[in-house]
RODO-2510 file (C-alpha; in nm, 4 decimals, decimal comma):
residues 205
     n   res          X          Y          Z
     1     x     0,7962    -5,5015    11,4576
     2     x     0,8461    -5,6984    11,7751
     3     x     0,9478    -5,5619    12,1129
     4     x     1,0484    -5,2029    12,0495
     5     x     0,7672    -5,0131    11,8789
     6     x     0,8396    -4,7000    11,6772
     7     x     0,5103    -4,5512    11,7930
     8     x     0,4582    -4,7036    12,1358
     9     x     0,5273    -4,3758    12,3220
    10     x     0,4097    -4,0230    12,2721
    11     x     0,7045    -3,8422    12,1131
    12     x     0,7885    -3,5006    12,2492
    13     x     0,9773    -3,2350    12,0507
    14     x     1,3584    -3,2674    12,0688
    15     x     1,3204    -3,6185    12,2065
    16     x     1,6548    -3,7613    12,0974
    17     x     1,6657    -3,9804    12,4074
    18     x     1,3593    -4,1677    12,2822
    19     x     1,5146    -4,2255    11,9422
    20     x     1,8487    -4,3308    12,0855
    21     x     1,6704    -4,5910    12,3003
    22     x     1,4703    -4,7013    11,9975
    23     x     1,7767    -4,7284    11,7736
    24     x     1,9680    -4,9410    12,0233
    25     x     1,6637    -5,1514    12,1058
    26     x     1,5946    -5,2364    11,7421
    27     x     1,9551    -5,3431    11,6916
    28     x     1,9554    -5,5514    12,0094
    29     x     1,6315    -5,7301    11,9227
    30     x     1,6797    -5,7775    11,5485
    31     x     2,0497    -5,7471    11,4712
    32     x     2,2277    -5,4497    11,3177
    33     x     2,1091    -5,4775    10,9580
    34     x     1,7443    -5,5535    11,0286
    35     x     1,7337    -5,3128    11,3208
    36     x     1,8700    -5,0295    11,1096
    37     x     1,6250    -5,1158    10,8315
    38     x     1,3375    -5,0808    11,0757
    39     x     1,4777    -4,7585    11,2172
    40     x     1,5043    -4,5871    10,8767
    41     x     1,1738    -4,7256    10,7467
    42     x     0,9960    -4,4302    10,5850
    43     x     1,2780    -4,1870    10,6695
    44     x     1,3703    -4,1000    10,3121
    45     x     1,0079    -4,0533    10,2097
    46     x     0,9448    -3,8128    10,4963
    47     x     1,2706    -3,6269    10,4288
    48     x     1,1833    -3,5898    10,0609
    49     x     0,8399    -3,4560    10,1517
    50     x     1,0017    -3,1992    10,3789
    51     x     1,2564    -3,0971    10,1136
    52     x     0,9773    -3,0531     9,8594
    53     x     0,7415    -2,8559    10,0841
    54     x     0,9020    -2,7587    10,4159
    55     x     0,6252    -2,5136    10,4997
    56     x     0,3714    -2,7963    10,5208
    57     x     0,5462    -2,9429    10,8284
    58     x     0,4369    -2,8080    11,1633
    59     x     0,7035    -2,7447    11,4259
    60     x     0,6469    -3,0679    11,6191
    61     x     0,6498    -3,2912    11,3093
    62     x     0,9633    -3,1246    11,1736
    63     x     1,1421    -3,1539    11,5073
    64     x     1,0443    -3,5182    11,5430
    65     x     1,1865    -3,5920    11,1985
    66     x     1,5054    -3,3990    11,2765
    67     x     1,5508    -3,5880    11,6046
    68     x     1,5108    -3,9273    11,4413
    69     x     1,7552    -3,8438    11,1618
    70     x     2,0079    -3,6758    11,3925
    71     x     2,0276    -3,9819    11,6156
    72     x     2,0616    -4,2134    11,3163
    73     x     2,3478    -4,0235    11,1524
    74     x     2,5204    -3,9788    11,4876
    75     x     2,5048    -4,3498    11,5677
    76     x     2,6032    -4,4933    11,2297
    77     x     2,7854    -4,3327    10,9389
    78     x     2,6046    -4,5564    10,6918
    79     x     2,2783    -4,3642    10,7469
    80     x     2,4705    -4,0393    10,7006
    81     x     2,6246    -4,1655    10,3764
    82     x     2,2870    -4,2801    10,2450
    83     x     2,1494    -3,9281    10,2953
    84     x     2,4517    -3,7682    10,1279
    85     x     2,4142    -3,9864     9,8189
    86     x     2,0430    -3,9133     9,8173
    87     x     2,1197    -3,5402     9,7990
    88     x     2,3896    -3,5812     9,5340
    89     x     2,1839    -3,8077     9,3124
    90     x     1,8093    -3,7509     9,3614
    91     x     1,5763    -4,0299     9,2475
    92     x     1,8451    -4,2961     9,2793
    93     x     1,6775    -4,6226     9,3725
    94     x     1,7469    -4,8687     9,6536
    95     x     1,9455    -4,6286     9,8690
    96     x     1,8505    -4,8082    10,1889
    97     x     2,1119    -5,0760    10,1201
    98     x     2,3824    -4,8170    10,1805
    99     x     2,2477    -4,7759    10,5338
   100     x     2,1534    -5,1320    10,6234
   101     x     2,4302    -5,3325    10,4512
   102     x     2,7181    -5,0877    10,3976
   103     x     2,9834    -5,3605    10,3873
   104     x     2,8085    -5,5710    10,1244
   105     x     3,0543    -5,5720     9,8309
   106     x     2,7764    -5,4741     9,5897
   107     x     2,6876    -5,1693     9,7982
   108     x     3,0539    -5,0758     9,8432
   109     x     3,1122    -5,0874     9,4664
   110     x     2,7916    -4,8951     9,4008
   111     x     2,8821    -4,6265     9,6551
   112     x     3,2311    -4,5700     9,5139
   113     x     3,1030    -4,5790     9,1567
   114     x     2,8279    -4,3264     9,2336
   115     x     3,0567    -4,0840     9,4174
   116     x     3,3187    -4,1173     9,1443
   117     x     3,0664    -4,0467     8,8700
   118     x     2,9410    -3,7378     9,0515
   119     x     3,2910    -3,6041     9,1232
   120     x     3,4101    -3,6612     8,7663
   121     x     3,0957    -3,5373     8,5929
   122     x     3,1479    -3,2375     8,3643
   123     x     2,7747    -3,1760     8,3223
   124     x     2,7288    -2,8047     8,3898
   125     x     2,3549    -2,8593     8,4353
   126     x     2,4199    -3,0290     8,7695
   127     x     2,1540    -2,9140     9,0150
   128     x     2,3523    -2,7035     9,2591
   129     x     2,0317    -2,5365     9,3799
   130     x     1,9112    -2,8701     9,5149
   131     x     2,2407    -2,9267     9,6976
   132     x     2,2318    -2,5865     9,8666
   133     x     1,8669    -2,6375     9,9587
   134     x     1,9424    -2,9708    10,1260
   135     x     2,2474    -2,8161    10,2954
   136     x     2,0254    -2,5428    10,4377
   137     x     1,7793    -2,7992    10,5729
   138     x     2,0654    -2,9912    10,7329
   139     x     2,1837    -2,6712    10,8994
   140     x     1,8359    -2,6233    11,0426
   141     x     1,8500    -2,9794    11,1694
   142     x     2,1842    -2,9167    11,3382
   143     x     2,0633    -2,5948    11,4980
   144     x     1,7608    -2,7759    11,6413
   145     x     1,9744    -3,0315    11,8261
   146     x     2,1796    -3,0645    12,1407
   147     x     2,5482    -3,0024    12,0710
   148     x     2,6458    -3,3709    12,0540
   149     x     2,4061    -3,4235    11,7616
   150     x     2,5076    -3,1151    11,5632
   151     x     2,8452    -3,2154    11,4194
   152     x     2,7335    -3,4686    11,1583
   153     x     2,4561    -3,2524    11,0039
   154     x     2,7005    -2,9616    10,9813
   155     x     2,9595    -3,1841    10,8125
   156     x     2,7004    -3,3183    10,5692
   157     x     2,5928    -2,9646    10,4828
   158     x     2,9583    -2,8693    10,4323
   159     x     3,0088    -3,1591    10,1904
   160     x     2,7055    -3,0565     9,9861
   161     x     2,8153    -2,6913     9,9770
   162     x     3,1598    -2,8039     9,8573
   163     x     2,9888    -3,0190     9,5942
   164     x     2,7981    -2,7074     9,4818
   165     x     3,1270    -2,5120     9,4496
   166     x     3,0572    -2,2869     9,7467
   167     x     3,3868    -2,3124     9,9369
   168     x     3,3200    -2,0212    10,1728
   169     x     2,9982    -2,1755    10,3017
   170     x     3,1561    -2,5228    10,3096
   171     x     3,4513    -2,3976    10,5130
   172     x     3,2276    -2,2273    10,7684
   173     x     3,0164    -2,5400    10,8170
   174     x     3,3127    -2,7775    10,8304
   175     x     3,4730    -2,5629    11,0983
   176     x     3,1505    -2,5683    11,2967
   177     x     3,1488    -2,9464    11,2795
   178     x     3,5121    -2,9739    11,3862
   179     x     3,4600    -2,7304    11,6737
   180     x     3,2114    -2,9835    11,8116
   181     x     3,3975    -3,3009    11,7132
   182     x     3,7632    -3,2460    11,6326
   183     x     3,7967    -3,6012    11,4981
   184     x     3,5151    -3,5783    11,2424
   185     x     3,6884    -3,7089    10,9298
   186     x     3,4354    -3,5837    10,6744
   187     x     3,4709    -3,2229    10,7895
   188     x     3,8514    -3,2482    10,7916
   189     x     3,8518    -3,3915    10,4379
   190     x     3,6389    -3,1023    10,3149
   191     x     3,8734    -2,8421    10,4625
   192     x     4,1738    -3,0215    10,3157
   193     x     4,0086    -3,0334     9,9729
   194     x     3,9297    -2,6619     9,9834
   195     x     4,2777    -2,5690    10,1064
   196     x     4,4282    -2,7690     9,8199
   197     x     4,1799    -2,6315     9,5637
   198     x     4,0301    -2,9748     9,5005
   199     x     3,6831    -2,9525     9,3538
   200     x     3,4485    -3,1608     9,1380
   201     x     3,5615    -3,1732     8,7760
   202     x     3,2702    -2,9661     8,6473
   203     x     3,4082    -2,6656     8,8363
   204     x     3,7725    -2,7095     8,7375
   205     x     3,9099    -2,4564     8,4915
***
């Protein structure tokens, strides 16, 4: 990696300013797609390790991971959407393309197809426990951040709770997100879906 080095400075807990500088620097030096690819390099692997065994992360390592992810999902919705799909469909391959080339027609078709399949699935064995676990971790991420970086993790958690058929929890989280950012579309969509009793097909009577 030229110029901006992911590890050139000692990272302090809750150091979103470092990651914001890094994110912008990588894009400036390498272009949006390549810069974002470098920024998220290893992000999913670390996130999966945390989801599997959160107690193995010390406070500083967990906070550093939260800061890096919070900046990424605040700065570009494509990183947010990659993480949502990752939660909805664990073990799906080549997710990084959703973050680094979101407008590529192949990724657009794959995104819509994946979300459609999940929404329309009638498989009652769908792993709602995993969704609520990820939602809880996203809430912890939000609570660890400055206010400006809290809205997106709350909205993501709300979406996953809605996907797990937990409308009360989803409503609370979506309202938290909108209290911070009143224009956050994802949170507004979730509230609208709940108010109109829209839910994934597997939960429809």
